[in-house]
N, C-alpha and C positions, 0 to 999 in steps of 0.2 A: 945044889948051887945054881943060882940064877945066871942066865947068859946075858951079858951086857949088850944092850941094843942101843942104836942111836936114838936120841930123843925125837919123837914124832911131834913136832909142834903144831901140826894141823892148822896152820895159819889161816887158810881160807875158811875153814870151819869156824874158827874163833871170830874172824871178821864177819862172817855171815850171821853168826849168832848175835854178836854185838850189834850189828846193823838192825836186825829184827827187834831186839829188845829196846835199843835206843829209839828206833822209829816209833814204837808203841808208846814209849815214855814221852817222847817229844809231842806226839799227837795228843796224848792225854793232857800234858802240860798246856799246850796251846788251846785245846778245846775248853779247858776249865777257865782259862784266863781271857783269851781273845775271841773265843767261840768260833775258831776256824781250825781246820786240820793242816797238816804239814804241806799238802799239795797246794792248797789255797794260799798258805803263807809264802810258799816259794814264788807263786805268781805275784803276790803283793810286793814282795821284796824286789823281784826282777823289774816289775813295772815302776817301782820307785826310782830305779836307775835308768830305765828305758821306756818311759811313759809314751803312749801313742805309737807303739811298735806294731809291726805286722804279726799276725797270728803265728806264722811260721817261725819268725824270730823268737817269739815267746816260747814256742814249743822247744826249739833248740836251746834256749836259755835256761829252761827248767828241766830239760832232759826228758821230755815226753814226746810221744808221736802226735801228729796233727789231729787225728780223730780223738785222742784222749784230751788234748788241750781244748778242742771245740766244746766237748761236754763240760769240762771244768769251767771254762769261761761262761758258758750258758748258765750254770748254777750260780756262779759269782755275779753274773749280770742280774739274775732274779733276786739275789740277796742285796743288790744295790751297791756292790763293791767296785764294779767295773762297767764301762760302756763300750760298745762296739761302734766303729764308724767306718767310713770308706777312706781309703788312702787318697791323698791329694795327687799322688803320682799316677795311680791306676785305680779307677773306680771299682774294678772287680776284686781288688785286694781289701781285706778287712783289717782294721787296726783295733787295738785294745788300749784303753786309758783307764786310769784310776778315777773314781768319783771322789767327792769330798769325804764321804764315809769310808771309801777305800783307803784314802790317805790317813785317816784317823786310825783305822784298824791296823794299817801297816805300821804305824808308829808303836802301837801296842805290841804287835808281833815282834818288832825289832827289840823292844825292851824284854819281852818274854824270852827271846833267844839269847839275849845277854845273860839273863838269869840262868837259863838252862846250860849255857856254855860254862858259866862259873861252877855249876855242879859237876860238869864233865871233867874239868881240870883240877878239881879239888884233890890236894895231895901231890900234885906235880909242880916242879919248879919250872922256870922259864926255859931252861935248856932241854928239859924233858918234853915240854910242850913243843918246842922247836923240832925235836927228834921225831915226835909223833907226826907232826905236820909234814916233815920231810919224807917220812916213810909212806904216808898216805899218798902224797903227790907222786913219789917215785913208783909206788905199786901200780898206780893207774897207768902211768906212762910205760912201765915195764911190760905190761900185758897188752898194750896197744889201745888203751882207752882214750 
């Protein structure tokens, strides 16, 4: 006779697994369509709302540290997606702006993410999507994020 045990939902494990698989799928989706990865896509999207921001603001906005964002911006600058400039307030501070090509690729990325999100929520109704969104927001705040 089996002993009844509480169900171990291993929530963090499932979230971590989902994150890994979804990140790979999103990266492949974006690479095939817009020819950028998710890290560059995050920068393009953020700059679309905060163009000509400081590097430190960009790093905070996309959740990367300053050294990671510097390398990422350098690669994006070489690809013609962004330009760096000097802040009008402090010449020692670098700012980042989208180029014309960056704006075009950003629009493509926004469309790609709309398609990807449609795949993510397939089979869920609006109240279920709201519950998922609420859970994700609460889980981050509950653990001090």
